[in-house]
C-alpha positions as CSV (number, residue, x, y, z in Angstrom):
1,M,63.5,-134.7,-94.4
2,G,64.1,-132.1,-91.7
3,A,61.5,-129.7,-90.2
4,N,62.7,-126.8,-92.4
5,E,62.4,-128.9,-95.6
6,E,58.9,-130.1,-94.6
7,R,57.8,-126.5,-93.9
8,I,59.2,-125.3,-97.2
9,A,57.4,-128.1,-99.0
10,V,54.1,-127.2,-97.3
11,L,54.6,-123.5,-98.1
12,G,55.4,-124.4,-101.7
13,K,52.2,-126.4,-102.1
14,Q,50.2,-123.5,-100.5
15,V,51.7,-121.0,-102.9
16,E,50.9,-123.3,-105.8
17,E,47.2,-123.7,-104.7
18,L,46.8,-120.0,-104.0
19,T,48.3,-119.1,-107.4
20,N,45.8,-121.4,-109.1
21,R,42.9,-119.9,-107.2
22,I,44.0,-116.4,-108.1
23,G,44.3,-117.6,-111.7
24,M,40.8,-118.9,-111.7
25,L,39.5,-115.6,-110.3
26,E,41.3,-113.7,-113.0
27,D,39.8,-116.1,-115.6
28,A,36.3,-115.5,-114.3
29,N,36.9,-111.8,-114.4
30,A,38.2,-112.0,-118.0
31,I,35.1,-113.9,-119.0
32,R,32.8,-111.4,-117.3
33,T,34.6,-108.5,-119.1
34,L,34.3,-110.4,-122.4
35,Q,30.6,-110.9,-122.0
36,H,30.1,-107.2,-121.0
37,K,32.0,-106.2,-124.1
38,Y,29.5,-108.3,-126.1
39,G,26.6,-106.5,-124.4
40,Y,28.1,-103.1,-125.1
41,Y,28.8,-103.9,-128.7
42,M,25.2,-105.1,-129.1
43,D,24.0,-101.8,-127.5
44,K,26.0,-99.7,-130.0
45,S,25.7,-101.9,-133.1
46,F,29.4,-102.7,-133.3
47,Y,28.8,-106.0,-135.1
48,E,32.3,-106.3,-136.6
49,A,33.7,-106.1,-133.0
50,I,31.3,-108.8,-131.9
51,I,32.7,-111.2,-134.5
52,E,36.2,-110.9,-133.0
53,L,34.9,-112.1,-129.6
54,F,34.4,-115.6,-131.0
55,T,36.8,-118.4,-131.7
56,E,37.4,-119.6,-135.2
57,D,35.5,-122.8,-134.6
58,C,32.6,-121.2,-132.6
59,E,29.0,-122.3,-132.6
60,I,26.1,-119.9,-132.0
61,H,22.7,-121.4,-131.3
62,F,19.9,-119.0,-132.2
63,L,16.2,-119.6,-132.9
64,G,16.6,-123.3,-133.7
65,G,19.6,-122.7,-136.0
66,I,23.3,-123.3,-135.4
67,F,25.8,-120.8,-136.9
68,R,29.3,-122.4,-137.1
69,G,32.6,-120.7,-137.3
70,K,33.4,-117.1,-138.0
71,A,31.5,-117.3,-141.3
72,G,28.4,-118.4,-139.5
73,A,28.8,-115.6,-136.9
74,R,29.0,-113.1,-139.8
75,R,25.8,-114.5,-141.3
76,L,24.0,-113.9,-138.0
77,F,25.5,-110.6,-136.8
78,I,26.3,-108.9,-140.1
79,D,23.9,-110.3,-142.7
80,R,20.9,-110.5,-140.2
81,F,21.3,-108.2,-137.2
82,R,23.3,-105.4,-138.8
83,A,21.2,-105.4,-141.9
84,N,17.9,-105.3,-140.0
85,F,18.8,-103.2,-136.9
86,A,21.7,-100.9,-138.0
87,R,20.9,-100.1,-141.6
88,G,23.8,-102.2,-142.8
89,V,26.5,-100.0,-141.1
90,D,28.2,-100.4,-137.7
91,G,27.8,-97.8,-135.0
92,P,25.0,-96.1,-133.1
93,K,22.0,-94.7,-135.0
94,N,19.8,-91.7,-134.1
95,G,16.4,-92.9,-133.1
96,I,17.3,-96.5,-132.5
97,L,17.6,-98.0,-129.0
98,M,19.1,-101.5,-128.5
99,E,20.2,-101.6,-124.8
100,H,21.5,-105.1,-124.0
101,P,22.8,-105.2,-120.3
102,Q,24.3,-108.5,-119.1
103,L,23.3,-109.5,-115.5
104,Q,23.4,-112.2,-112.8
105,D,26.5,-114.0,-114.1
106,V,27.4,-117.4,-112.8
107,I,30.8,-118.5,-114.2
108,T,32.4,-121.9,-113.8
109,V,36.1,-122.2,-114.9
110,A,37.3,-125.8,-115.7
111,P,39.9,-127.2,-113.4
112,D,42.5,-127.1,-116.2
113,R,41.6,-123.4,-116.8
114,R,41.4,-124.0,-120.6
115,T,37.7,-123.7,-120.9
116,A,34.8,-122.2,-118.9
117,K,31.0,-122.1,-118.9
118,A,28.8,-119.2,-117.9
119,R,25.2,-118.1,-117.6
120,F,24.2,-114.5,-118.0
121,R,20.7,-113.0,-117.8
122,Y,19.9,-110.0,-120.1
123,F,17.1,-107.6,-120.5
124,M,17.0,-105.7,-123.7
125,Q,15.2,-102.4,-124.2
126,A,14.7,-101.9,-127.9
127,G,12.8,-99.7,-130.2
128,T,12.7,-96.9,-132.8
129,H,11.7,-93.3,-132.5
130,Y,8.9,-92.0,-134.7
131,T,11.3,-89.8,-136.5
132,T,12.8,-92.9,-138.1
133,G,9.5,-93.4,-139.9
134,K,8.5,-96.4,-137.8
135,A,7.9,-96.1,-134.1
136,Y,8.2,-99.5,-132.4
137,Q,9.3,-100.6,-128.9
138,F,9.6,-103.8,-127.1
139,W,11.3,-105.5,-124.1
140,E,13.2,-108.7,-124.4
141,G,14.8,-111.0,-121.8
142,G,16.4,-114.3,-121.4
143,L,19.6,-116.3,-120.7
144,Y,22.9,-116.6,-122.4
145,E,24.5,-120.0,-121.8
146,N,28.0,-119.8,-123.2
147,V,31.1,-122.0,-123.4
148,Y,34.5,-120.1,-123.5
149,A,37.9,-121.2,-124.7
150,K,41.2,-119.7,-123.6
151,K,43.5,-118.3,-126.2
152,T,47.2,-117.7,-125.2
153,A,49.2,-115.2,-127.3
154,S,52.4,-116.7,-128.6
155,G,55.4,-115.7,-126.4
156,R,53.1,-114.1,-123.7
157,S,52.0,-115.4,-120.4
158,R,48.7,-113.5,-120.4
159,S,45.8,-115.4,-121.7
160,S,42.4,-114.2,-122.9
161,Y,39.1,-115.9,-123.5
162,R,36.9,-116.1,-126.6
163,K,33.4,-117.3,-126.9
164,W,33.3,-120.9,-128.3
165,S,29.6,-121.5,-128.0
166,M,26.7,-119.2,-127.3
167,S,23.0,-120.1,-126.7
168,P,20.6,-117.2,-126.1
169,N,17.2,-118.3,-124.9
170,T,14.9,-115.3,-125.2
171,R,11.4,-114.1,-124.3
172,Q,10.0,-111.0,-126.0
173,V,7.1,-108.8,-125.0
174,G,5.9,-105.5,-126.5
175,P,3.5,-102.7,-125.5
176,T,0.5,-104.4,-127.2
177,R,1.3,-108.1,-126.5
178,G,2.4,-110.3,-123.7
179,R,2.7,-113.7,-125.3
180,S,6.0,-115.5,-125.7
181,M,7.5,-114.8,-129.1
182,W,10.4,-117.2,-128.7
183,P,10.8,-120.2,-126.4
184,S,11.8,-119.0,-123.0
185,W,13.8,-122.2,-122.4
186,R,15.2,-124.9,-124.6
187,R,17.9,-127.4,-124.0
188,P,20.5,-126.9,-126.6
189,T,22.5,-129.7,-128.2
190,L,26.2,-128.8,-128.4
191,T,29.2,-130.4,-130.0
192,T,31.8,-130.3,-127.3
193,L,35.5,-129.4,-127.8
194,W,36.3,-133.1,-127.9
195,G,34.0,-133.8,-130.8
196,R,31.2,-135.5,-128.8
197,T,27.6,-134.4,-129.2
198,S,25.4,-134.3,-126.1
199,S,22.2,-132.6,-124.8
200,L,23.4,-130.5,-121.9
201,P,21.2,-130.0,-118.9
202,R,20.7,-126.5,-117.5
203,S,23.1,-127.1,-114.6
204,A,26.0,-128.0,-117.0
205,F,26.2,-124.4,-118.1
206,C,26.1,-122.7,-114.7
207,G,27.9,-125.0,-112.3
208,L,24.8,-125.6,-110.2
209,T,23.3,-129.0,-109.2
């Protein structure tokens, strides 16, 4: 192989590596956007839109329960959250505050770029105005530790991510109490995409050791 051929081979490898690195950055940005959509939809009580952010075989770990599939997601977000916090109807409500910002993201994209894991911290400011008939306010904070799966549209090169597994670990305090209402940390047990069940350590979700 001549000098030119060697140089072309090296350049080709560099282009391939750089293309993959750019793709992983795009994946991380897509995941960040997805999680921020989730936070905004929670803010505004768009629970039907939240359901569409999850894969068909999703798992949601919440308060010791596991909600599986889109049907499980509907039980949690529609039958529970929407019924209790949005009067059974999607959309913002006068006198109800449910701010749900997503912060401090740490995203780890798998080498094959088919899945990813991420940790997001959130602080929720929630409450109702006295004009609703019940004045109540509280702060809530914790971690989301999520697994994401990439979905590629048929015939298109662009890929998007969906939530495959979500585990919020929350702590709630109110104006008249400071005790922990929910466990501030628990180690969730997840069934992986390959069918194995394992107790995942904290570092497995955020790419830290």
